[in-house]
C-alpha positions in Angstrom: 29.0 120.8 62.8 26.1 118.8 64.3 27.8 115.5 64.3 31.3 116.5 65.4 32.8 118.1 62.3 35.5 120.6 63.2 35.4 122.9 60.2 33.1 124.1 57.5 33.5 125.8 54.0 32.8 129.3 55.5 36.2 129.2 57.2 35.1 128.5 60.8 37.0 125.8 62.6 37.1 124.7 66.2 40.8 125.0 66.3 40.7 128.7 65.4 38.0 129.3 67.9 40.0 127.6 70.6 42.7 130.3 70.4 40.2 133.1 71.0 38.1 133.9 74.0 34.8 134.0 72.1 31.6 132.0 72.3 31.7 128.8 70.3 29.1 126.4 69.0 29.2 122.9 70.5 29.3 119.8 68.3 26.8 117.1 68.7 29.1 115.0 70.9 29.9 117.9 73.2 26.2 118.7 73.6 25.6 115.1 74.4 28.2 115.1 77.1 26.7 118.3 78.7 23.2 116.8 78.7 24.5 113.5 80.1 25.9 115.3 83.1 22.4 116.4 84.1 20.5 113.3 82.9 22.2 110.4 84.6 22.0 111.7 88.3 18.5 112.9 87.6 17.3 109.5 86.4 19.2 107.7 89.2 17.6 109.7 92.0 14.2 109.6 90.4 14.3 105.9 89.9 15.3 105.3 93.6 12.6 107.5 95.0 9.9 106.1 92.7 10.9 102.6 93.5 10.8 103.4 97.2 7.3 104.9 97.0 6.0 102.1 94.9 7.3 99.6 97.4 5.7 101.4 100.3 2.4 101.6 98.4 2.5 97.9 97.7 3.0 97.1 101.4 -0.1 99.2 102.3 -2.3 97.8 99.6 -4.3 94.6 100.2 -2.9 91.5 98.4 -4.6 90.9 95.0 -6.4 94.3 95.0 -6.1 96.3 91.7 -5.3 100.0 91.9 -8.1 102.4 91.1 -7.9 104.9 88.2 -7.4 107.7 90.7 -4.4 105.9 92.2 -2.9 105.4 88.7 -3.3 109.1 87.9 -1.8 110.2 91.2 1.1 107.8 90.6 1.8 109.4 87.2 1.6 112.9 88.7 4.0 111.9 91.5 6.5 110.5 89.0 6.4 113.7 87.0 6.9 115.8 90.2 9.8 113.7 91.3 11.4 114.0 87.9 10.9 117.8 87.9 12.4 118.1 91.4 15.4 116.0 90.4 16.1 118.1 87.3 15.9 121.2 89.4 18.4 119.7 91.8 21.0 118.8 89.2 20.6 121.4 86.5 23.4 123.6 87.9 25.8 120.7 87.0 25.7 121.7 83.4 28.1 124.6 84.1 29.5 123.7 87.5 32.9 122.6 86.2 34.7 122.5 82.8 34.4 119.6 80.4 37.3 118.2 78.4 37.9 120.8 75.8 35.2 123.3 76.6 33.2 124.9 79.4 29.8 126.4 79.8 29.5 129.8 81.5 26.7 132.2 82.5 27.1 135.7 81.1 25.0 138.4 82.9 23.2 141.0 80.9 24.0 143.8 80.4 27.0 143.9 82.8 28.9 141.1 81.0 29.9 139.4 84.2 30.8 135.8 83.7 30.3 133.0 86.3 29.8 129.3 86.5 27.4 129.3 89.5 23.7 128.9 88.8 21.5 130.3 91.5 18.0 131.8 92.2 16.0 133.0 89.2 18.8 131.9 86.7 18.5 128.3 88.0 14.7 128.4 87.7 14.7 129.8 84.2 17.2 127.3 82.9 15.4 124.4 84.6 12.0 125.4 83.1 13.5 126.0 79.7 14.8 122.4 79.6 12.1 120.7 81.6 8.9 121.5 79.7 10.6 121.0 76.3 11.9 117.7 77.5 8.4 116.6 78.5 6.9 117.6 75.2 9.7 116.1 73.2 9.5 112.8 75.2 5.8 112.5 74.5 6.3 113.2 70.8 9.2 110.6 70.7 6.9 108.1 72.3 4.1 108.7 69.8 6.6 108.5 66.8 8.0 105.2 68.2 4.6 103.5 68.3 4.9 102.0 64.7 8.4 100.7 65.5 7.1 99.2 68.8 4.3 97.5 66.9 6.6 95.9 64.4 9.0 94.8 67.2 6.0 93.5 69.2 4.9 91.3 66.2 8.5 89.9 66.2 8.2 89.2 69.9 10.6 91.9 71.0 9.3 94.2 73.7 11.6 97.2 74.2 9.4 100.3 73.9 10.7 102.0 77.1 14.3 101.6 75.9 13.4 103.2 72.5 12.0 106.3 74.2 15.0 106.5 76.6 17.6 106.3 73.8 15.6 108.8 71.8 15.7 111.3 74.7 19.4 110.7 75.4 20.8 110.6 71.8 18.3 113.0 70.1 16.3 115.3 72.3 18.9 116.0 74.9 21.7 117.3 72.7 19.3 119.4 70.6 17.9 121.0 73.7 21.4 121.8 75.0 22.3 123.4 71.6 19.1 125.5 71.8 19.9 126.6 75.4 23.4 127.8 74.6 23.2 131.3 73.3 19.5 131.7 74.2 19.1 135.3 75.4 17.1 135.4 78.6 16.1 138.7 80.3 19.2 138.9 82.5 21.7 136.3 81.2 22.6 133.8 78.6 24.5 130.5 78.7 27.6 130.4 76.4 30.2 127.8 75.5 33.9 128.7 75.7 37.1 126.8 75.2 38.6 128.0 78.4 36.6 128.9 81.5 39.5 130.7 83.2 40.0 133.0 80.2 36.3 133.5 79.9 36.0 134.6 83.6 39.1 136.8 83.4 37.7 138.4 80.2 34.4 139.1 82.1 36.3 140.7 84.9 38.3 142.7 82.4 35.0 144.0 80.8 33.9 145.2 84.2 37.2 146.9 85.0 37.4 148.5 81.6 35.0 151.3 82.6 36.9 154.6 82.2 37.6 156.4 85.4 38.0 160.1 85.4 41.4 161.1 86.7 41.7 163.9 89.2 42.6 167.0 87.2 44.5 169.6 89.2 42.8 173.0 89.4 44.4 175.7 87.2 46.7 178.0 89.1 45.8 181.6 89.1 48.6 184.1 88.7 48.6 187.1 91.1 50.4 190.1 89.9 
């Protein structure tokens, strides 16, 4: 089901799962949509802030002066920090509202409460889960793309940044989302459901399903 198939020989089908309020496995295209909801605002905000800082640094630097090695290192560290902050800002968007055909919800453990609001430690854990894996995967994608960049460079085509960007969007991102969904954290997990309203009502039903002892009248004593 990685590339959008809706059924498999074992009998599972997206149509049958849609009629039940149970966790589902996202297809590749659904995971890509979920990742894109976080990725595009993060990159937009990061690019604007980095451009503004670079422009301000260029104004303060003497004309013709070359930046020092320390300045280059600090520039890279600032870019990473800005990207991390932007991801932290927009990571709740992954489950903030339903998608077309599915929704992502947070299931508390062990209470079973279901919500779509990502706050506090939950937000930090989801952000960290995605962020460090995205950094490592991006570096590996850049290294693996070096031979292709060399070949394209010989042909006079220079597009190494775009190769890394498309590798993250089309490859790394959906895989990370599929890894995140169903991952059991200490106090919660992120699940995919076909209907967010049914999922939340089911979570409320689980909480209200705790048996309550009824008031039993005291036995009457018979006086002769």
